[in-house]
C-alpha positions in Angstrom: 100.5 114.6 57.8 103.1 112.8 59.8 103.3 113.8 63.5 106.4 113.2 65.5 105.4 111.3 68.6 107.9 111.1 71.5 108.5 107.6 72.8 110.2 106.4 75.9 111.3 102.8 76.8 109.7 101.2 79.8 110.9 97.9 81.1 108.1 95.4 81.8 108.3 92.1 83.5 105.8 89.2 83.8 105.6 87.9 87.4 104.2 84.4 87.0 104.7 82.2 83.9 101.3 80.7 84.2 99.9 84.0 82.8 102.3 84.2 79.8 99.3 83.7 77.4 97.9 87.1 78.5 99.1 89.9 76.2 101.2 92.7 77.6 99.7 96.2 77.6 99.2 97.4 74.0 97.7 100.3 72.1 94.4 99.2 70.4 94.8 101.7 67.5 97.4 104.0 66.0 95.6 107.0 67.6 95.1 105.4 71.1 96.6 107.4 74.0 96.1 104.5 76.5 97.4 101.0 76.5 94.9 98.3 77.4 95.6 96.5 80.7 94.4 92.9 81.1 93.3 90.8 84.0 95.6 88.0 85.2 93.0 85.8 86.9 93.1 82.0 86.7 89.4 81.5 85.9 87.0 84.4 86.8 86.8 87.2 89.3 83.4 88.5 90.2 82.9 92.0 91.5 79.4 92.2 93.1 77.2 95.2 92.5 78.3 98.1 94.7 81.5 96.4 95.7 85.3 96.9 95.1 87.6 94.3 93.4 91.4 94.3 93.3 92.4 92.9 89.9 95.9 91.5 89.3 97.7 92.1 86.0 100.8 89.9 86.5 103.1 92.7 85.4 105.7 95.0 87.0 107.3 98.0 85.3 110.4 100.2 85.6 109.2 103.7 84.8 112.0 106.2 84.1 112.3 109.0 86.7 110.3 112.1 85.6 107.3 109.9 84.4 104.4 108.1 85.9 101.8 105.7 84.6 98.1 106.6 85.2 95.5 103.9 85.5 92.2 105.0 84.0 88.8 103.4 83.4 87.8 102.0 80.0 84.9 104.0 78.6 83.1 100.9 77.3 83.1 99.1 80.7 81.9 102.3 82.3 79.1 103.0 79.9 77.9 99.4 79.4 78.5 97.9 82.9 79.0 100.7 85.4 82.6 99.6 86.0 85.2 102.3 87.0 88.6 102.7 88.5 87.9 103.7 92.1 91.0 105.9 92.5 90.9 107.3 89.0 93.3 108.1 87.8 95.5 105.7 89.9 99.2 106.7 89.9 102.1 104.3 89.5 105.2 106.1 90.6 108.6 105.7 88.9 110.1 104.1 92.0 107.3 101.4 92.4 108.3 97.9 91.4 105.4 95.8 92.6 102.7 94.2 90.6 100.2 96.6 89.0 96.8 95.9 90.4 93.6 97.8 89.4 91.0 98.9 92.0 87.7 98.4 90.1 84.4 99.5 91.5 81.1 98.1 90.3 78.7 101.1 90.2 76.2 98.9 88.3 73.2 96.9 89.6 74.5 93.5 88.3 77.5 91.4 89.4 80.4 91.9 86.9 82.4 88.9 85.8 86.1 89.4 84.8 87.6 86.5 82.8 91.3 85.7 82.2 92.8 88.3 79.8 89.8 90.7 79.8 90.7 94.3 79.2 90.0 95.9 82.5 91.5 99.4 82.4 93.9 101.5 80.4 97.2 103.0 81.3 98.7 106.3 80.2 102.3 107.3 80.4 102.7 110.9 81.6 105.5 113.3 82.3 105.7 114.6 85.8 107.2 117.7 87.4 108.6 118.3 90.9 107.0 121.2 92.6 108.8 123.6 94.8 106.2 125.2 97.0 107.1 128.7 98.1 105.2 129.9 101.2 103.7 133.4 100.7 101.8 135.8 102.8 99.4 136.5 99.9 98.4 135.4 96.4 97.6 137.4 93.3 93.9 138.0 92.6 92.2 136.2 89.7 88.9 136.6 88.0 87.7 133.5 89.9 89.4 134.0 93.2 88.0 131.6 95.8 84.8 130.6 93.8 84.5 126.9 93.5 82.2 123.9 93.4 79.5 125.1 91.0 80.1 128.8 91.3 79.6 129.3 87.6 76.2 127.7 87.6 74.8 124.9 85.4 73.9 126.9 82.3 
């Protein structure tokens, strides 16, 4: 069965030519939702256990208005090495034109070594909506109402 998948064009620019050997973000498989994002480091970057690292990618993008790019962890890095995106999902707004950098956190007990071109995160293109908040004196009741943070129990 063929499924029609909507596509949008997003301009992408490499910043420094010395990293031109590093592939641009790409989908790993036909069914991938996220594009792999790679590290643009000269040699290696080490993120010590329990520490944060800001990882450059050497790319800038021009996202159409009404869309955002979300930066998310790669499940393999999380499961095998305890590496996550600290502000997950990170948001890249449509009017941002600076370099995409990824805030990684090493939740693991070992130092994590990032080499040139390593896949460090994934990015998702998502539609956004502008909210128009309307101040009200009250809200409609719901089954949940103000129950939160574990109010349904663990079983």
